[in-house]
C-alpha positions as CSV (number, residue, x, y, z in Angstrom):
1,M,-12.5,18.3,-12.0
2,T,-12.9,22.1,-11.6
3,P,-14.4,23.6,-8.5
4,T,-17.6,24.2,-10.4
5,E,-17.8,20.7,-11.6
6,Q,-17.1,19.4,-8.1
7,Q,-20.0,21.4,-6.8
8,T,-22.2,19.8,-9.4
9,A,-21.0,16.2,-8.9
10,E,-21.0,16.4,-5.1
11,G,-23.9,18.7,-4.5
12,I,-27.6,17.8,-4.5
13,L,-27.2,16.0,-7.9
14,F,-25.1,13.4,-6.0
15,T,-28.0,11.1,-6.4
16,D,-29.5,8.4,-8.7
17,M,-31.6,9.5,-11.7
18,Y,-34.6,7.5,-10.5
19,Q,-34.8,9.6,-7.4
20,L,-35.5,12.6,-9.6
21,T,-37.9,10.9,-11.9
22,M,-39.9,9.6,-8.9
23,A,-39.9,13.1,-7.4
24,H,-41.2,14.5,-10.7
25,L,-44.0,11.9,-10.6
26,Y,-44.9,12.8,-7.1
27,F,-45.1,16.4,-8.2
28,R,-47.4,15.5,-11.1
29,L,-49.7,13.6,-8.8
30,G,-49.7,16.4,-6.2
31,V,-48.4,14.3,-3.4
32,H,-44.8,15.7,-3.4
33,E,-45.4,17.6,-0.1
34,K,-47.1,14.7,1.6
35,P,-45.2,13.9,4.8
36,A,-43.4,10.6,4.4
37,L,-41.2,8.4,6.6
38,F,-38.3,6.4,5.2
39,E,-35.9,4.2,7.2
40,H,-32.4,3.2,6.5
41,F,-31.1,-0.1,7.8
42,F,-28.8,-2.9,6.7
43,R,-29.9,-6.5,6.2
44,S,-26.9,-8.5,7.2
45,Y,-23.5,-8.2,8.8
46,P,-20.3,-8.0,6.6
47,D,-19.2,-11.5,5.6
48,Y,-15.5,-11.7,4.7
49,G,-15.6,-15.3,3.5
50,L,-13.5,-17.0,6.2
51,H,-15.0,-14.9,9.0
52,K,-18.1,-12.9,9.6
53,A,-19.0,-9.9,11.8
54,G,-21.5,-10.3,14.6
55,Y,-22.1,-6.6,15.0
56,C,-21.5,-3.3,13.2
57,I,-20.4,0.2,14.3
58,S,-22.5,3.1,13.0
59,A,-20.5,5.9,11.3
60,G,-20.9,8.7,8.7
61,L,-23.8,10.7,10.3
62,G,-21.8,13.8,11.0
63,W,-20.6,14.3,7.4
64,L,-24.1,13.4,6.1
65,L,-25.6,16.2,8.2
66,D,-22.9,18.7,7.0
67,W,-23.7,17.7,3.4
68,M,-27.5,18.1,3.9
69,E,-27.0,21.6,5.3
70,R,-25.2,22.7,2.1
71,A,-27.0,20.8,-0.6
72,H,-29.6,22.6,-2.7
73,F,-30.6,22.9,-6.3
74,R,-28.5,25.6,-8.0
75,E,-29.4,27.3,-11.3
76,A,-26.7,25.2,-13.0
77,D,-28.3,22.0,-11.6
78,L,-31.7,23.1,-12.8
79,A,-30.4,24.0,-16.3
80,Y,-28.8,20.6,-16.6
81,L,-32.1,18.9,-15.6
82,A,-34.0,21.1,-18.0
83,A,-31.8,19.8,-20.9
84,Q,-32.5,16.1,-20.2
85,T,-34.6,14.3,-22.7
86,G,-36.1,10.9,-23.2
87,T,-35.9,8.5,-26.1
88,T,-38.3,10.6,-28.2
89,G,-36.6,13.9,-27.4
90,R,-39.3,14.9,-25.0
91,R,-38.0,16.7,-21.9
92,L,-37.9,14.6,-18.7
93,F,-38.5,17.4,-16.3
94,A,-41.1,20.0,-16.7
95,D,-40.6,23.7,-16.0
96,D,-43.1,23.8,-13.1
97,F,-41.3,20.9,-11.4
98,L,-38.0,22.7,-11.8
99,D,-39.6,25.9,-10.4
100,Y,-40.6,23.8,-7.4
101,L,-37.1,22.6,-6.9
102,R,-35.8,26.2,-7.3
103,A,-38.0,27.3,-4.5
104,H,-38.0,24.3,-2.2
105,G,-35.1,22.0,-3.4
106,N,-33.2,21.6,-0.2
107,F,-33.5,19.6,3.0
108,A,-34.9,22.3,5.2
109,G,-38.1,20.4,5.7
110,I,-36.4,17.1,6.7
111,T,-36.5,15.8,10.3
112,L,-34.0,13.0,10.9
113,R,-33.8,10.6,13.8
114,A,-30.7,8.5,14.0
115,I,-28.7,6.1,16.1
116,P,-25.6,8.2,17.0
117,E,-22.2,7.5,15.4
118,G,-20.1,5.0,17.3
119,R,-23.0,2.9,18.6
120,V,-23.0,-0.8,18.0
121,V,-25.8,-1.6,15.5
122,H,-27.5,-4.7,14.1
123,P,-29.4,-5.9,11.0
124,N,-32.9,-4.7,10.3
125,V,-32.6,-2.0,13.0
126,P,-33.2,1.5,11.6
127,L,-30.0,3.5,11.8
128,T,-31.8,6.6,10.5
129,A,-35.4,7.6,10.1
130,V,-36.1,10.4,7.5
131,Q,-39.3,12.3,7.9
132,G,-40.4,15.1,5.5
133,P,-41.9,16.1,2.2
134,L,-42.1,13.0,0.0
135,A,-40.2,14.4,-3.0
136,L,-37.2,15.6,-1.0
137,A,-37.1,12.6,1.3
138,Q,-37.0,10.5,-1.9
139,I,-34.2,12.5,-3.4
140,L,-32.1,12.1,-0.2
141,E,-32.0,8.3,-0.5
142,T,-28.9,7.7,-2.6
143,S,-26.7,10.3,-0.9
144,L,-27.8,9.0,2.5
145,L,-27.0,5.4,1.7
146,N,-23.7,6.4,0.1
147,Q,-22.6,8.4,3.1
148,L,-23.7,6.0,5.8
149,N,-23.2,2.5,4.4
150,Y,-19.5,2.7,3.5
151,P,-18.4,4.4,6.8
152,T,-20.3,1.9,8.8
153,L,-18.6,-0.9,7.0
154,I,-15.1,0.5,7.6
155,A,-15.8,1.4,11.3
156,T,-16.9,-2.2,11.8
157,R,-13.7,-3.5,10.2
158,A,-11.5,-1.2,12.3
159,S,-13.3,-2.4,15.5
160,R,-12.6,-6.0,14.6
161,L,-9.0,-5.3,13.8
162,C,-8.5,-3.7,17.2
163,Q,-10.2,-6.6,18.8
164,A,-7.9,-9.1,17.0
165,G,-4.9,-7.0,18.0
166,R,-5.9,-7.2,21.7
167,G,-6.2,-3.5,22.1
168,R,-2.8,-2.6,20.7
169,L,-2.5,0.4,18.4
170,V,-4.1,0.0,15.0
171,L,-3.1,2.6,12.3
172,E,-5.1,3.2,9.2
173,F,-2.7,3.1,6.2
174,G,-5.1,2.7,3.3
175,M,-5.0,6.0,1.5
176,R,-2.9,4.7,-1.5
177,R,-5.1,1.7,-2.0
178,G,-8.6,3.0,-1.4
179,Q,-11.3,4.3,-3.8
180,E,-10.2,7.8,-4.7
181,R,-11.5,10.5,-2.2
182,G,-13.7,8.0,-0.5
183,V,-10.6,7.2,1.6
184,N,-11.4,10.4,3.6
185,A,-14.7,9.0,4.8
186,G,-13.1,5.6,5.2
187,A,-10.2,6.9,7.4
188,R,-12.7,8.9,9.5
189,A,-14.8,5.8,10.0
190,A,-11.7,3.8,10.9
191,L,-10.8,6.3,13.6
192,I,-14.4,6.1,15.0
193,G,-14.2,2.3,15.0
194,G,-11.0,2.2,17.0
195,A,-8.0,2.9,14.8
196,R,-5.9,5.4,16.8
197,F,-4.2,7.3,13.9
198,S,-4.2,7.5,10.1
199,S,-1.5,8.1,7.6
200,N,-3.9,10.4,5.8
201,V,-2.6,13.9,6.6
202,G,-5.5,16.0,5.4
203,L,-8.1,13.8,7.1
204,S,-6.1,13.8,10.3
205,A,-6.0,17.6,10.3
206,V,-9.8,17.7,9.9
207,M,-10.3,15.2,12.7
208,G,-7.9,16.9,15.1
209,T,-5.4,14.0,15.3
210,A,-1.8,13.6,14.4
211,P,-1.0,11.8,11.2
212,K,1.3,8.8,11.5
213,G,3.9,7.3,9.2
214,T,7.5,6.6,8.7
215,H,9.7,6.4,5.5
216,A,9.2,4.0,2.5
217,H,11.6,1.6,0.9
218,S,12.3,4.3,-1.7
219,M,14.3,6.3,0.8
220,V,16.6,3.4,1.4
221,Q,16.7,2.6,-2.3
222,L,17.9,6.2,-3.0
223,F,20.8,5.9,-0.7
224,L,21.7,2.5,-2.1
225,A,21.6,3.9,-5.6
226,M,23.9,6.7,-4.5
227,G,26.3,4.2,-3.1
228,E,25.8,5.3,0.5
229,G,24.0,2.3,1.8
230,E,21.2,1.4,4.2
231,L,23.0,2.6,7.3
232,A,23.5,6.1,5.8
233,A,19.8,6.2,5.0
234,F,18.8,5.4,8.6
235,R,21.3,7.9,9.9
236,A,19.9,10.6,7.7
237,Y,16.4,9.9,8.9
238,A,17.5,9.9,12.5
239,D,19.2,13.2,12.1
240,V,16.0,14.8,10.9
241,Y,13.7,13.0,13.4
242,P,15.8,12.1,16.4
243,D,12.9,11.8,18.8
244,D,10.5,10.2,16.2
245,C,12.8,7.6,14.6
246,L,10.9,4.6,13.4
247,L,12.8,2.7,10.7
248,L,11.6,0.3,8.0
249,V,14.1,-2.5,8.2
250,D,13.3,-4.9,5.4
251,T,14.6,-3.2,2.2
252,V,17.7,-5.4,2.0
253,N,17.6,-8.2,4.6
254,T,15.7,-7.7,7.8
255,L,17.8,-9.7,10.3
256,E,21.2,-9.5,8.6
257,S,21.1,-5.8,7.5
258,G,18.1,-3.8,8.4
259,L,17.8,-4.6,12.1
260,P,21.6,-4.4,12.9
261,N,21.8,-1.1,11.1
262,A,18.7,0.2,12.9
263,I,20.1,-0.9,16.3
264,R,23.4,0.9,15.5
265,V,21.5,4.1,14.7
266,F,19.4,3.7,17.9
267,E,22.5,3.4,20.0
268,E,23.9,6.6,18.4
269,L,20.6,8.3,19.2
270,R,20.7,7.1,22.8
271,R,24.2,8.5,23.3
272,K,22.8,11.8,22.1
273,G,20.0,11.7,24.6
274,H,17.2,10.6,22.3
275,Q,14.8,7.6,22.6
276,P,14.1,5.8,19.3
277,V,10.5,4.8,18.6
278,G,11.0,1.5,16.9
279,I,11.0,-0.5,13.7
280,R,8.5,-1.5,11.0
281,L,8.3,-4.9,9.3
282,D,6.6,-4.9,6.0
283,S,7.4,-8.3,4.4
284,G,8.3,-11.9,5.2
285,D,7.1,-14.0,8.1
286,L,6.0,-11.2,10.4
287,A,5.5,-13.4,13.5
288,Y,9.0,-15.0,13.2
289,L,10.6,-11.6,12.4
290,S,8.8,-10.0,15.4
291,V,10.3,-12.6,17.7
292,Q,13.8,-12.3,16.3
293,S,13.6,-8.5,16.2
294,A,12.4,-8.4,19.9
295,K,15.3,-10.7,20.8
296,M,17.9,-8.5,19.1
297,L,16.4,-5.2,20.4
298,D,16.2,-6.6,23.9
299,A,19.8,-7.7,23.8
300,A,20.8,-4.2,22.6
301,G,19.0,-2.6,25.5
302,F,15.8,-1.4,23.6
303,P,13.1,-3.5,25.3
304,E,10.3,-0.9,24.9
305,T,10.7,0.0,21.2
306,Q,7.7,-0.6,19.0
307,I,7.5,-3.3,16.4
308,V,5.1,-2.0,13.7
309,L,3.7,-4.7,11.4
310,S,2.2,-3.9,8.0
311,N,1.5,-5.7,4.7
312,Q,-2.0,-7.1,3.9
313,L,-3.0,-7.5,7.6
314,D,-6.6,-8.5,8.5
315,E,-8.2,-10.0,11.5
316,L,-7.2,-13.6,10.8
317,T,-3.7,-12.7,9.9
318,I,-3.3,-10.9,13.2
319,L,-4.7,-13.8,15.1
320,Q,-2.3,-16.1,13.4
321,I,0.7,-13.9,14.0
322,L,-0.2,-13.7,17.7
323,A,-0.6,-17.4,18.0
324,Q,2.7,-18.0,16.3
325,I,4.5,-15.5,18.6
326,E,3.1,-17.3,21.6
327,D,4.3,-20.6,20.3
328,E,7.8,-19.5,19.2
329,A,8.8,-16.9,21.8
330,P,9.5,-19.3,24.6
331,R,11.8,-21.3,22.4
332,Y,14.1,-18.3,22.4
333,G,13.7,-17.5,26.0
334,L,11.4,-14.6,25.4
335,D,8.2,-13.5,27.0
336,A,5.5,-13.7,24.3
337,D,3.3,-11.2,26.2
338,H,6.1,-8.6,26.2
339,I,6.5,-8.9,22.5
340,V,2.7,-8.7,21.9
341,R,2.5,-5.5,24.0
342,R,5.0,-3.7,21.8
343,L,3.2,-4.6,18.5
344,V,1.5,-1.9,16.4
345,Y,-0.6,-2.8,13.4
346,G,-0.6,-0.7,10.2
347,V,-3.5,-1.9,8.2
348,G,-4.1,-0.6,4.7
349,T,-6.0,-2.3,1.8
350,N,-8.0,-4.8,3.9
351,L,-9.3,-2.0,6.1
352,I,-10.0,0.9,3.7
353,T,-11.6,-1.4,1.1
354,S,-13.2,-3.9,3.6
355,A,-11.6,-6.6,1.5
356,G,-13.8,-9.8,1.4
357,D,-17.1,-7.8,1.7
358,A,-16.7,-4.4,0.1
359,A,-20.3,-3.2,0.5
360,L,-22.8,-3.0,3.3
361,D,-26.3,-4.0,2.1
362,G,-27.9,-0.9,3.6
363,V,-31.4,0.0,2.2
364,Y,-33.8,2.9,2.4
365,K,-37.5,1.9,2.6
366,L,-40.7,3.8,2.8
367,V,-42.4,2.7,6.1
368,A,-45.2,5.3,6.5
369,V,-47.0,8.3,5.0
370,Q,-49.1,10.9,6.7
371,T,-52.8,11.0,5.8
372,D,-55.0,14.1,5.6
373,S,-56.0,13.4,9.2
374,N,-52.3,13.9,10.3
375,R,-52.1,10.2,11.2
376,W,-49.2,8.0,10.0
377,T,-50.4,5.3,7.7
378,P,-47.9,2.4,7.7
379,A,-46.5,1.2,4.4
380,I,-45.0,-2.2,3.6
381,K,-43.1,-3.9,0.8
382,I,-43.8,-7.6,0.5
383,S,-40.9,-10.0,-0.5
384,E,-40.9,-13.7,-1.2
385,N,-38.1,-13.8,1.3
386,P,-39.6,-12.9,4.7
387,V,-36.2,-11.5,5.8
388,K,-36.6,-8.8,3.2
389,T,-40.0,-7.6,4.2
390,P,-39.4,-4.4,6.2
391,N,-41.1,-3.6,9.5
392,P,-43.8,-0.9,8.8
393,G,-44.9,2.2,10.7
394,Y,-43.4,5.0,12.8
395,K,-41.1,3.2,15.2
396,Q,-38.6,3.5,18.0
397,V,-35.6,1.2,18.7
398,W,-34.8,0.0,22.2
399,R,-31.7,-1.8,23.5
400,V,-32.6,-4.3,26.2
401,Y,-29.9,-5.2,28.7
402,D,-30.0,-8.3,30.8
403,R,-29.4,-8.7,34.5
404,R,-25.6,-8.7,33.9
405,G,-25.9,-5.3,32.2
406,Q,-25.1,-6.9,28.8
407,A,-27.0,-6.1,25.7
408,T,-29.4,-9.0,25.0
409,A,-31.7,-7.7,22.2
410,D,-32.6,-4.7,20.2
411,L,-36.4,-4.3,20.2
412,L,-38.4,-2.4,17.6
413,S,-41.7,-0.9,18.8
414,L,-44.3,1.4,17.4
415,D,-43.8,5.0,18.4
416,D,-46.7,5.0,20.9
417,E,-45.2,2.1,22.9
418,D,-42.7,2.2,25.8
419,P,-41.4,-1.3,26.7
420,R,-39.9,0.2,29.8
421,Q,-43.4,0.1,31.2
422,T,-44.2,-3.4,30.2
423,R,-43.5,-6.5,32.3
424,P,-43.2,-9.3,31.4
425,L,-41.7,-8.2,28.1
426,L,-42.4,-10.3,25.1
427,L,-39.8,-10.2,22.3
428,Q,-41.2,-11.6,19.0
429,H,-38.9,-12.9,16.2
430,P,-39.3,-10.5,13.2
431,H,-40.5,-13.1,10.7
432,E,-40.9,-16.5,12.5
433,P,-44.4,-16.7,14.0
434,G,-43.7,-19.3,16.7
435,T,-40.4,-17.9,17.9
436,S,-40.3,-15.5,20.8
437,R,-39.0,-15.1,24.3
438,T,-40.3,-13.5,27.5
439,L,-38.2,-11.4,29.9
440,A,-39.4,-10.9,33.4
441,E,-38.6,-7.9,35.6
442,G,-35.6,-9.7,37.1
443,D,-34.2,-10.5,33.6
444,I,-33.8,-6.8,32.7
445,S,-31.4,-4.2,34.1
446,Q,-32.0,-1.4,31.6
447,I,-34.0,-0.5,28.4
448,E,-32.5,2.3,26.4
449,P,-34.0,4.2,23.4
450,L,-31.5,4.4,20.5
451,L,-33.1,6.7,17.9
452,E,-32.4,10.3,18.7
453,T,-33.8,13.4,16.8
454,V,-30.7,15.1,15.4
455,L,-32.3,17.3,12.6
456,D,-35.6,19.0,13.2
457,E,-37.1,20.4,9.9
458,G,-33.6,21.1,8.6
459,R,-32.2,22.5,11.9
460,L,-29.5,20.7,13.7
461,I,-30.6,20.3,17.3
462,V,-27.7,18.3,18.8
463,T,-24.0,19.0,19.2
464,L,-22.1,16.6,17.1
465,P,-19.5,14.8,19.3
466,P,-15.7,14.9,18.8
467,L,-13.8,11.9,17.6
468,E,-12.8,10.7,21.0
469,A,-16.3,10.7,22.3
470,M,-17.5,8.6,19.3
471,R,-14.6,6.2,19.8
472,E,-15.4,5.9,23.6
473,R,-19.1,5.4,22.8
474,A,-18.1,2.4,20.5
475,Q,-15.9,0.9,23.2
476,R,-18.7,1.2,25.8
477,D,-21.1,-0.6,23.6
478,L,-18.6,-3.3,22.8
479,D,-17.9,-3.8,26.5
480,R,-21.6,-4.4,27.0
481,L,-21.9,-6.8,24.1
482,D,-21.8,-10.5,24.9
483,A,-18.3,-12.0,24.2
484,G,-20.0,-14.6,21.9
485,V,-21.4,-11.8,19.7
486,R,-18.0,-10.1,19.5
487,R,-16.3,-13.3,18.6
488,L,-14.2,-12.9,15.4
489,L,-15.0,-16.4,14.1
490,H,-18.6,-17.8,14.1
491,P,-20.1,-15.1,16.3
492,H,-23.2,-15.9,18.3
493,V,-26.5,-14.4,16.9
494,Y,-27.6,-11.2,18.5
495,H,-31.4,-10.9,18.7
496,V,-33.4,-8.2,17.0
497,S,-37.1,-8.5,17.9
498,L,-40.5,-6.8,17.6
499,T,-43.1,-6.0,20.1
500,P,-46.3,-8.0,19.8
501,K,-48.1,-4.8,18.6
502,L,-45.7,-4.2,15.8
503,W,-45.7,-7.9,14.9
504,T,-49.5,-7.8,14.6
505,L,-49.4,-4.7,12.5
506,K,-46.9,-6.3,10.1
507,Q,-48.9,-9.5,9.7
508,T,-52.1,-7.6,9.2
509,L,-50.6,-5.5,6.4
510,I,-49.1,-8.6,4.8
511,A,-52.4,-10.4,4.9
512,R,-54.2,-7.3,3.5
513,F,-51.7,-7.0,0.7
514,K,-52.0,-10.6,-0.3
515,A,-55.8,-10.4,-0.2
516,N,-55.7,-7.4,-2.6
517,M,-53.3,-9.3,-4.9
518,S,-55.6,-12.3,-5.1
519,G,-58.6,-10.1,-6.0
520,P,-62.3,-10.8,-5.2
521,G,-63.2,-14.4,-4.3
């Protein structure tokens, strides 16, 4: 793809066709400039089959805002649209509409409120609220969903992997297995979610972190093919990287060849005043090999060297490895905790592709339009499945913390409400009429608004945080999330609720919609 083609494919035409046809329709009707409010949210947590998430970590916002700042309709884009025809050969987009896009086809009129990157988020809670001219807010939909859904999915998976690994280093190793250049957004999201480093060199440079990685089997294979052997390969690597020597030991035989040869090289490095980093295990019974490797390394005087595990790791695999180490280590007179503390997890395919659930079901729904009286008129979509009926109107999202300081619910309210001023506080289930709970003053330690205005009519009004700040934000939220909700297997349900006023509005609109559908009695 040439630079010009890349500009076309990844610029403002990075959208679905139906966004443009709808925008053209709005223009024909004269409502294209009518202020509209769309919300982006996801409907359910990722479900990986044998295990399911109980929370998500928001990610992707920074890069979306960068893209919005650059995106606009170029002459080449307009010429392409002018050439599009329907089944009868009639042009799909009229000249006056294209002239409108030429003059106004950018996101300078968009105001965007969002839950910041790195925050814990939950289903049916608006992650972003897009306010602006109807046509351009509609055109934004596909790109916004593309640039927020996938990163949120990957940040969530990274967080769970860190949790499974008990806070030990998680490295993102997925560049070779991911979906083309989407791996850049995925690696960035993994770093936000808790992975400490990535093997992706270019992305690491952009994010201000050091890329991590050692050698592959091919390096050892080369020396074997030249008749020099595994030991010669390890020595060559150690000569080049004496203070960063981490050796992949399973090309020939882990315990009978790779590890003894690595220890020999480590001893040579130590005599020269260098400290080896460790070994990597990429095949076989990783738990058993971790125990045996620790035993041999300890006996050789290297009790602090890392043991990096890779090869198809996910949350359950890590849990099983740790359980096996705790069972087997005492049989060999070893301290299981000491082994666990030296483990590092290099996670590739299952992280970068979110294997098991490779798409977040994020959606973008119209929730209000502004009338001629400058009032927001709520909009609603009715579904036979009540869970899929979105919550209408101009809203704010609040996080309610219980007396322990733990997050107990996310509360959606209309914009003119402030639940910080309401006691007792009634939390209504979003779609079950008889299900609610009441919180008295003593039940609540804090109520925090989550949606922040980040873009005001196209102008960025916040300073986007560095990676470490987003990662720390995620950890703070996780620390305040109930342990049952964080649980990797069968997590407890986190409550997302509505204020009574929003609940009443929603039911009124549903009833009105159904009455209109049934016609006059």
